[in-house]
SERODREN-8058 format. One line per 4 residues: their letters; for each residue x, y, z of N, C-alpha, C. Coordinates in pm, whole numbers, plus 50000, padded with zeros to 5 digits. Atoms other than C-alpha are relative to their C-alpha. Example, Ala and Ser with C-alpha at 12.3 -4.5 7.8 and 13.67 -1.06 7.14 Angstrom:
SERODREN-8058
AS = 50089,49881,50000,51230,49550,50780,50090,50120,50000; 49918,49881,49994,51367,49894,50714,49923,50109,50073
This chain:
SERODREN-8058
MRTI = 50061,49870,50026,68452,04368,75117,49915,49994,49875; 50090,50002,50114,68150,04399,74889,50032,50114,49905; 49989,49894,50097,68172,04595,74568,49868,50075,49994; 50123,49922,50002,67920,04878,74591,49965,50033,49856
PTLS = 50036,49973,50137,67728,04905,74264,49997,50148,49970; 50013,49863,50044,67750,05229,74069,49861,50022,49945; 50132,49971,50053,67445,05406,73936,49975,49929,49869; 50018,50065,50128,67508,05257,73594,49971,49852,50015
MTKR = 50023,50143,49978,67488,04909,73750,49860,49974,50056; 50131,50019,49941,67148,04970,73907,49892,50024,49896; 50108,49988,50095,66816,04941,73728,49923,50129,50014; 50075,49878,49977,66672,05255,73884,50067,50078,50112
LPRT = 49943,49920,49892,66761,05539,74115,49949,49950,50135; 50044,50048,49869,66751,05440,74484,49894,50092,50058; 50108,49919,49947,66434,05553,74651,49954,49958,50140; 50059,50050,49876,66362,05341,74960,50109,49954,50097
ILAI = 49905,50037,49895,66551,05300,75289,49923,49941,50118; 50053,50062,49878,66463,05062,75573,50088,50046,50116; 49924,49941,49889,66566,05237,75896,49963,49932,50131; 50021,50072,49875,66602,05024,76212,50078,50074,50108
HSAV = 49933,49904,49913,66675,05265,76494,49908,50032,50118; 50080,49955,49886,66553,05417,76821,49910,50116,49958; 50088,49885,50027,66287,05689,76843,49960,50066,50131; 50051,49927,49884,66172,05959,77083,49879,50082,49957
VYGH = 50117,49914,50027,65850,06158,77110,50043,50145,49993; 49953,49862,49994,66018,06485,77209,50146,50004,49956; 49863,49985,50046,66331,06585,77021,50031,49914,49879; 49958,50066,50122,66533,06423,76747,50126,49917,50024
IGNS = 49890,50095,49999,66748,06116,76800,49953,49875,49926; 50036,50124,50069,66758,05783,76616,49917,50026,49877; 50089,49979,50114,66481,05752,76362,49935,50137,50003; 50058,49866,49990,66343,06079,76494,50095,50106,49944
AAVF = 49903,49910,50063,66662,06239,76355,50033,49958,49858; 49959,50053,50129,66702,06021,76047,49889,50001,49895; 50108,50020,50097,66361,05973,75886,49967,50128,49924; 50039,49877,50068,66264,06333,75814,50107,50051,49903
PLQR = 49900,49956,50097,66600,06435,75659,50003,49914,49873; 50000,50087,50118,66589,06131,75430,49876,50025,49915; 50121,49968,50075,66230,06207,75334,50014,50134,49929; 49980,49868,50061,66325,06570,75268,50092,49991,49880
LGFE = 49912,50022,50115,66595,06442,75034,49931,49922,49888; 50077,50066,50105,66329,06250,74843,49990,49849,50011; 50005,50145,49982,66355,05899,74986,49871,49957,50069; 50103,50070,49922,66076,05670,75093,50074,49931,50114
VWPI = 49933,50060,49884,66167,05557,75445,49901,49911,50074; 50078,50095,49920,66034,05252,75628,50065,49992,50138; 49937,50003,49868,66109,05311,75998,49952,49883,50085; 50028,50099,49896,66127,05024,76245,50070,50050,50126
NTLQ = 49944,49944,49878,66175,05163,76595,50037,49889,50099; 49953,50101,49906,66384,04950,76830,49958,50033,50143; 50053,49955,49872,66255,05153,77124,49926,50130,49976; 50059,49867,50004,66040,05454,77191,49998,50056,50142
FSNH = 49995,49930,49873,66114,05691,77476,49930,50135,49986; 50062,49867,50002,65943,06014,77570,50100,50106,49958; 49895,49902,50025,66275,06199,77538,50136,49932,50012; 49864,50051,49989,66651,06152,77527,50032,49969,50147
PGYG = 49968,50034,49861,66775,05970,77842,50096,50097,50067; 49907,49903,49943,67034,06244,77885,49935,50104,50089; 50069,49906,49912,66768,06456,78054,49995,49949,50144; 49998,50055,49866,66797,06221,78351,49884,49909,50030
DFQG = 50112,50091,49985,66454,06063,78335,49921,49998,49869; 50078,50016,50121,66225,05938,78061,49898,49890,50022; 50099,50106,49999,65927,05715,77997,50009,49926,49866; 49997,50078,50122,65891,05441,77739,50068,49867,50021
RVFP = 49942,50134,49986,66045,05106,77665,50081,49961,49877; 49929,50067,50109,66286,04906,77456,49911,49887,49950; 50085,50104,50054,66091,04681,77222,50076,49867,49994; 49933,50130,50007,66167,04308,77241,50035,49963,49857
AAHI = 49955,50040,50134,66348,04148,76950,49887,49937,49920; 50111,50065,50070,66036,03947,76868,49911,50101,49929; 50080,49894,50062,65854,04272,76792,50063,50044,49869; 49928,49960,50122,66121,04372,76539,49988,49892,49894
VELI = 50011,50113,50093,66111,04026,76382,49861,49999,49935; 50135,50000,50054,65734,04050,76342,49982,50108,49893; 50013,49892,50097,65759,04381,76161,50072,49966,49869; 49927,50041,50121,66021,04246,75921,49924,49890,49927
EGLC = 50082,50105,50062,65805,03939,75862,49882,50061,49924; 50111,49935,50067,65517,04170,75778,50041,50061,49867; 49949,49946,50127,65728,04342,75512,50022,49888,49899; 49982,50115,50089,65820,04003,75372,49866,49953,49944
DRGV = 50132,50043,50043,65453,03910,75357,49944,50090,49890; 50048,49907,50102,65386,04221,75148,50079,49985,49870; 49919,50019,50120,65658,04116,74903,50068,50127,49952; 49947,49869,50040,65815,04463,74909,50150,50016,50024
LGQC = 49859,49981,49964,66171,04398,75024,50088,50027,49878; 49923,49973,50121,66294,04408,74665,50002,50147,49963; 50003,49857,50026,66202,04778,74660,50102,50076,50085; 49911,49935,49903,66451,04850,74938,50139,50016,49940
DAIL = 49868,49971,50056,66772,05017,74821,50109,50009,50105; 49900,49991,49894,66942,05049,75158,49934,49969,50134; 50040,50021,49862,66917,04945,75521,50091,50085,50087; 49927,49922,49902,67021,05183,75797,49968,49944,50138
SGYL = 50025,50043,49862,67066,05046,76148,50077,50089,50095; 49938,49915,49900,67144,05244,76460,49991,49938,50137; 50008,50049,49864,67065,05204,76829,49905,49880,50006; 50077,50124,50003,66942,04850,76888,49931,49968,50132
GDPG = 50067,50021,49872,66860,04843,77259,50015,49858,50053; 49999,50140,49958,66809,04467,77293,50100,49922,49914; 49904,50078,50080,67099,04237,77189,49932,49904,49903; 50070,50089,50090,66841,04003,77037,49959,50067,49870
TADA = 50035,49926,50121,66754,04275,76788,50111,49991,49897; 49887,50013,50093,67100,04229,76637,49973,49889,49898; 50031,50109,50092,66988,03896,76489,49892,50041,49901; 50106,49953,50089,66679,04066,76347,50057,50092,49892
VVDA = 49937,49912,50099,66899,04327,76175,50072,49917,49894; 49932,50088,50094,67117,04057,76019,49900,49932,49907; 50102,50066,50080,66805,03875,75903,49940,50096,49897; 50056,49900,50090,66664,04196,75753,50094,50029,49884
VERV = 49901,49972,50105,66986,04270,75563,50005,49885,49900; 49989,50115,50089,67006,03917,75425,49874,49981,49917; 50125,50014,50075,66639,03909,75326,49989,50106,49890; 50005,49895,50101,66662,04242,75147,50094,49968,49885
RIEN = 49902,50026,50105,66973,04135,74959,49963,49880,49913; 50050,50108,50085,66804,03818,74840,49912,50058,49890; 50091,49937,50095,66543,04037,74672,50068,50109,49917; 49928,49893,50069,66780,04319,74579,50147,49993,50039
PGAL = 49858,50019,49965,67149,04216,74578,50079,50130,50005; 49928,49874,50000,67253,04575,74517,49971,50090,50118; 50036,49916,49886,67100,04707,74840,50120,50020,50092; 49891,49966,49910,67347,04883,75070,49957,49986,50146
YCCD = 50024,50003,49856,67375,04835,75445,50091,50102,50066; 49926,49900,49924,67481,05138,75649,49980,49972,50147; 50004,50032,49858,67563,05044,76007,50057,50115,50081; 49955,49901,49904,67579,05320,76264,50018,49924,50133
PIMG = 49975,50091,49885,67745,05118,76547,49991,50072,50133; 50018,49918,49881,67598,05309,76837,50029,49918,50126; 49958,50070,49879,67774,05197,77152,50028,50094,50116; 49966,49907,49894,67878,05506,77345,50069,50122,49944
DRGQ = 49933,49878,50043,68068,05833,77336,50083,50052,50116; 49913,49934,49901,68346,06018,77517,50040,49905,50113; 49950,50097,49903,68472,05705,77688,49894,49924,50076; 50109,50066,49927,68130,05591,77811,49926,49903,49911
LYVR = 50075,50102,50072,67976,05266,77691,49858,49995,50057; 50137,49999,49948,67596,05273,77713,49906,49904,49927; 50084,50105,50058,67472,04960,77537,50014,49872,50082; 50002,50123,49924,67392,04618,77675,50110,49904,49953
PGLP = 49898,50098,50038,67648,04333,77677,49957,49923,49876; 50025,50075,50123,67677,04153,77345,49993,50089,49878; 50012,49912,50116,67616,04454,77123,50136,50046,49944; 49869,49966,50058,67982,04568,77093,50057,49885,49915
EFFA = 49950,50115,50076,68070,04216,76980,49923,49983,49868; 50079,50006,50123,67786,04224,76727,50050,50101,49897; 49956,49897,50094,67902,04551,76574,50138,49969,49943; 49864,50031,50045,68265,04435,76556,50006,49874,49916
GPAL = 50001,50127,50074,68164,04100,76403,49898,49995,49890; 50101,50020,50106,67843,04018,76212,49958,50128,49929; 50043,49875,50065,67743,04381,76148,50108,50051,49906; 49890,49949,50081,68084,04487,76021,50020,49916,49875
ARAD = 49979,50090,50113,68109,04182,75796,49897,50023,49889; 50107,49981,50098,67782,04275,75622,49986,50144,49952; 50021,49858,50030,67808,04654,75617,50076,50045,49876; 49932,49928,50108,67889,04861,75311,50057,50131,50053
IVTP = 49961,49872,49939,67913,05179,75518,49990,49985,50150; 50005,50002,49854,68000,05206,75887,50034,50140,50048; 49989,49859,49963,67969,05540,76070,50022,50019,50151; 49975,49985,49856,68127,05529,76419,50043,50142,50037
NHFE = 49932,49881,49948,68210,05829,76632,50140,49958,50044; 49860,50031,49967,68567,05850,76763,50011,49887,50102; 49996,50103,49896,68500,05639,77072,49962,49864,49943; 50045,50126,50060,68312,05372,76874,50103,49947,49900
FGLL = 49893,50041,50090,68587,05368,76612,50110,49928,50077; 49899,50065,49918,68832,05284,76888,49958,49860,50044; 50049,50133,49961,68613,04994,77001,50010,49903,49883; 49997,50089,50117,68602,04857,76646,50142,49962,49959
VGGA = 49863,50027,50046,68977,04883,76582,50094,49961,50113; 49915,50040,49889,69105,04798,76930,50080,50114,50058; 49932,49883,49945,69198,05148,77042,50009,50110,49896; 50003,49893,50098,69140,05479,76867,50138,50063,49983
PSTL = 49870,49934,50024,69458,05619,76704,49993,50147,50036; 49997,49859,49958,69569,05964,76816,50048,50093,49888; 49951,49918,50111,69704,06081,76479,49914,49977,49877; 50076,50012,50124,69548,06139,76138,50048,49881,49919
SGAI = 49947,50113,50076,69779,05890,75968,49963,49868,50066; 50039,50121,49929,69703,05634,76238,49854,49966,49979; 50142,50022,50024,69330,05680,76190,49977,49945,49860; 50015,50050,50137,69365,05628,75816,50045,49855,49990
RAGT = 49952,50139,50003,69569,05311,75867,49899,49907,50067; 50095,50084,49928,69323,05174,76123,49871,49985,49921; 50121,50007,50081,69028,05261,75901,50018,49912,49879; 49972,50085,50116,69191,05095,75602,50001,49853,50040
NLLR = 50003,50137,49950,69244,04781,75808,49856,49955,50027; 50139,50033,49973,68878,04795,75909,49924,49964,49872; 50064,50032,50128,68779,04786,75541,50015,49852,49965; 49976,50141,50030,68925,04436,75522,49900,49908,50070
KGPS = 50098,50080,49926,68655,04317,75764,49861,50008,49940; 50131,49999,50064,68368,04407,75533,49960,50127,49930; 50055,49880,50063,68272,04769,75470,50088,50054,49887; 49928,49930,50106,68370,04973,75167,50027,50145,50036
IVLI = 49984,49861,49954,68337,05307,75347,49997,50002,50152; 49999,49973,49856,68434,05399,75703,49993,50150,50019; 50015,49858,49973,68309,05738,75817,50009,50023,50150; 49985,49964,49859,68439,05863,76153,49935,50137,50017
TSLE = 50082,49880,49997,68183,06125,76247,50047,50105,50101; 49946,49902,49904,68385,06295,76524,50146,49965,50028; 49859,50037,49989,68757,06251,76467,50069,50086,50107; 49918,49931,49900,68983,06339,76760,50145,49960,49974
REGA = 49860,50031,50035,69353,06368,76679,50093,50111,50042; 49898,49901,49969,69675,06542,76761,50012,50099,49884; 49978,49898,50101,69724,06869,76578,49875,50055,49935; 50125,49951,50058,69357,06925,76495,49972,50141,50050
PHDS = 50036,49864,49955,69237,07288,76506,49898,49993,50114; 50089,50003,49884,69066,07359,76838,49862,50057,49970; 50128,49936,50031,68792,07560,76671,49920,49924,49896; 50067,50078,50103,68684,07280,76437,49965,49861,50051
VEML = 50034,50141,49980,68515,06941,76446,50023,49931,49866; 49963,50066,50125,68651,06697,76189,49928,49867,49983; 50052,50131,50038,68501,06400,76008,50090,49943,49892; 49907,50067,50091,68706,06146,75817,49933,49882,49934
AITQ = 50055,50112,50076,68584,05914,75542,50115,49925,49933; 49891,50083,50051,68809,05625,75442,49942,49896,49906; 50036,50103,50096,68773,05408,75134,50128,49930,49957; 49882,50070,50047,69005,05165,74964,50080,50091,49908
GAAF = 49913,49918,50082,69288,05383,74838,49980,50149,50012; 50022,49856,49987,69153,05722,74947,49942,50033,50137; 50057,49950,49875,69064,05927,75254,49964,50146,49981; 50051,49865,50017,68865,06250,75277,49969,50060,50138
LVAT = 50019,49932,49873,68856,06502,75561,49915,50124,49979; 50077,49876,50003,68602,06775,75631,50000,50057,50141; 50000,49932,49870,68613,07030,75913,49882,50095,50006; 50110,49908,49978,68313,07214,76053,50033,50090,50118
PRLD = 49973,49911,49885,68334,07518,76283,49939,49943,50128; 50049,50051,49872,68298,07418,76647,49903,50100,50063; 50101,49917,49936,67983,07551,76813,49989,49964,50148; 50009,50021,49855,67920,07589,77185,49866,49936,50034
LSPN = 50121,50075,49966,67653,07322,77226,50031,49852,49997; 49988,50146,49998,67613,06951,77295,49864,49942,49963; 50134,50041,50043,67313,06845,77086,49979,49850,50007; 50036,50141,50010,67131,06516,77091,49973,49966,49854
GAGD = 50039,50052,50130,67118,06317,76769,50078,50047,49880; 49925,49950,50116,67376,06495,76552,50065,49885,49922; 49940,50114,50068,67556,06168,76478,49898,49917,49925; 50106,50074,50067,67227,05998,76394,49961,50068,49869
AMAA = 50035,49924,50121,67141,06274,76148,50112,49991,49897; 49887,50005,50093,67491,06269,75997,50004,49867,49926; 49995,50133,50064,67484,05893,75931,49890,49988,49895; 50112,50011,50092,67141,05916,75768,50020,50087,49877
IFLG = 49984,49908,50113,67218,06221,75554,50116,49956,49911; 49889,50051,50082,67553,06077,75444,49953,49883,49915; 50052,50112,50078,67380,05755,75340,49914,50050,49886; 50086,49948,50105,67115,05949,75151,50078,50067,49889
RYLM = 49921,49929,50101,67366,06171,74976,50089,49904,49921; 49920,50097,50074,67585,05875,74890,49914,49922,49900; 50090,50068,50092,67289,05692,74739,49967,50087,49879; 50032,49907,50108,67219,06001,74530,50117,50024,49906
TRNV = 49883,49959,50079,67577,06061,74412,50097,49887,49969; 49898,50106,50006,67779,05740,74462,50141,50059,49998; 49872,49931,49992,68066,05977,74540,50025,50036,50146; 49976,49982,49858,68214,05968,74890,50038,50144,50033
EVAL = 49955,49863,49974,68382,06309,74869,49882,50098,49996; 50116,49911,50014,68065,06484,74749,49899,49974,50112; 50097,50035,49895,67842,06296,74994,50045,50053,50136; 49946,49949,49873,68071,06392,75285,49983,50151,50008
SDAA = 50017,49855,50002,68068,06758,75183,49853,50038,50018; 50143,49970,49992,67690,06761,75135,49945,49976,50140; 50054,50036,49868,67616,06585,75463,50055,50091,50109; 49941,49913,49899,67859,06790,75671,49943,50140,49993
SAVF = 50056,49866,50018,67724,07114,75525,49858,50007,50055; 50137,50002,49951,67364,07016,75601,49995,49991,50152; 50001,50017,49854,67437,06902,75956,50050,50126,50070; 49951,49877,49939,67636,07216,76031,49891,50108,50001
SILQ = 50110,49903,50005,67341,07430,75918,49895,49969,50107; 50095,50041,49896,67114,07230,76148,50053,50037,50139; 49940,49967,49871,67357,07279,76437,50001,50151,50023; 50007,49855,49986,67372,07654,76370,49860,50043,50046
ATAT = 50137,49968,49962,66993,07670,76391,49971,49956,50143; 50018,50051,49864,67006,07463,76710,50065,50094,50102; 49931,49905,49911,67260,07699,76869,49922,50130,50012; 50078,49876,49999,67051,08000,76771,49875,49985,50087
AGTR = 50121,50025,49922,66745,07841,76932,50030,49978,50148; 49962,50020,49861,66940,07778,77253,49946,49872,50060; 50054,50128,49955,66832,07414,77279,50099,49889,49968; 49918,50116,50030,66996,07074,77281,49935,49911,49895
ELQL = 50073,50081,50098,66734,06935,77041,50019,50056,49859; 49973,49957,50137,66820,06949,76670,49880,50071,49939; 50105,49921,50065,66622,07211,76481,49984,49957,49854; 50013,50057,50134,66549,06986,76184,49894,50072,49917
ITAQ = 50107,49936,50075,66227,07159,76087,50040,50142,49962; 49955,49863,50028,66367,07511,76115,50101,50004,49887; 49890,49999,50097,66671,07420,75906,49978,49903,49884; 50024,50105,50099,66502,07178,75667,50044,50037,49858
DALL = 49957,49962,50135,66583,07380,75354,50149,49974,49980; 49856,50024,50009,66952,07334,75434,50031,49855,49966; 49978,50140,50039,66908,06960,75380,50017,49989,49849; 49992,50002,50146,66867,07034,75010,50106,50097,49948
APPQ = 49907,49897,50048,67076,07350,74973,50060,50074,50119; 49938,49934,49886,67303,07435,75268,50052,50138,49961; 49954,49865,50035,67377,07810,75275,50152,50014,50004; 49854,49997,49993,67741,07741,75364,50054,49865,49956
RLVA = 49945,50124,50054,67933,07483,75163,50131,49966,50069; 49878,50049,49937,68191,07287,75364,50061,49895,49908; 49938,50084,50101,68435,07121,75130,50087,49894,50063; 49912,50110,49960,68584,06781,75198,50116,49994,49901
WRIS = 49886,50010,50091,68931,06734,75060,50072,49867,50019; 49930,50128,49997,69128,06427,74971,50137,50019,50065; 49872,49987,49928,69422,06373,75204,50090,49877,49978; 49914,50115,50033,69548,06034,75082,49941,49928,49880
């Protein structure tokens, strides 16, 4: 497990994030859900899109394509040629599409850390949800192996957490134990973005952040909607807020509060697409503060 540098250990405040993720033209998933919130928080973001679709595949049909791994490699090479990787303070990876892109992500992380050893890697191990696996063969093994070994922050949903730990625990104490064991494989922070457990309030959605020696829980009111991209936005905003504060508890509260405000705006609009533009002020100052509390 890498030691994450504190602000006092860094030469300057973090400002740049390399985001390797999917993208859509209509709606907000992947980089289309991550880039704008990070920019609104004041970060420079370098997006590399692993695919571009017309819309979320959940609509039943879409146009577009997954970009070949060679395309991703070329873009990273171009950044190397500019000599700018040392400016990168964090790498965010999400939906990869092509298993070959996994090697490009590893290469990007290692190249950035050569130039800036303090750069963080946040891995959103997108594999599936609600019992359904929707990535190509080889990617689950990548997330459980090379990605996890290099990540500082990993942000699985409940289903993905189960894939990483060999079966999602059904209790809060079990989730904390499994998350603590996961820390031994590389990351310093495990954030479960949709915790499912026995005894949880039915009217709430919980998120659990686990670090070495501490765990923090936050609950958001459950809304009657199934939006696209909420997990993508949560991972990005948590990373941004953590880079700003270097405090897991505060970052979890800030990110959960912002995402809940976005979801409220989405419910009001009666759409499945995140209302990032409508609710953009909430990224900086959420009107409702959801407090994470330490539970261990």
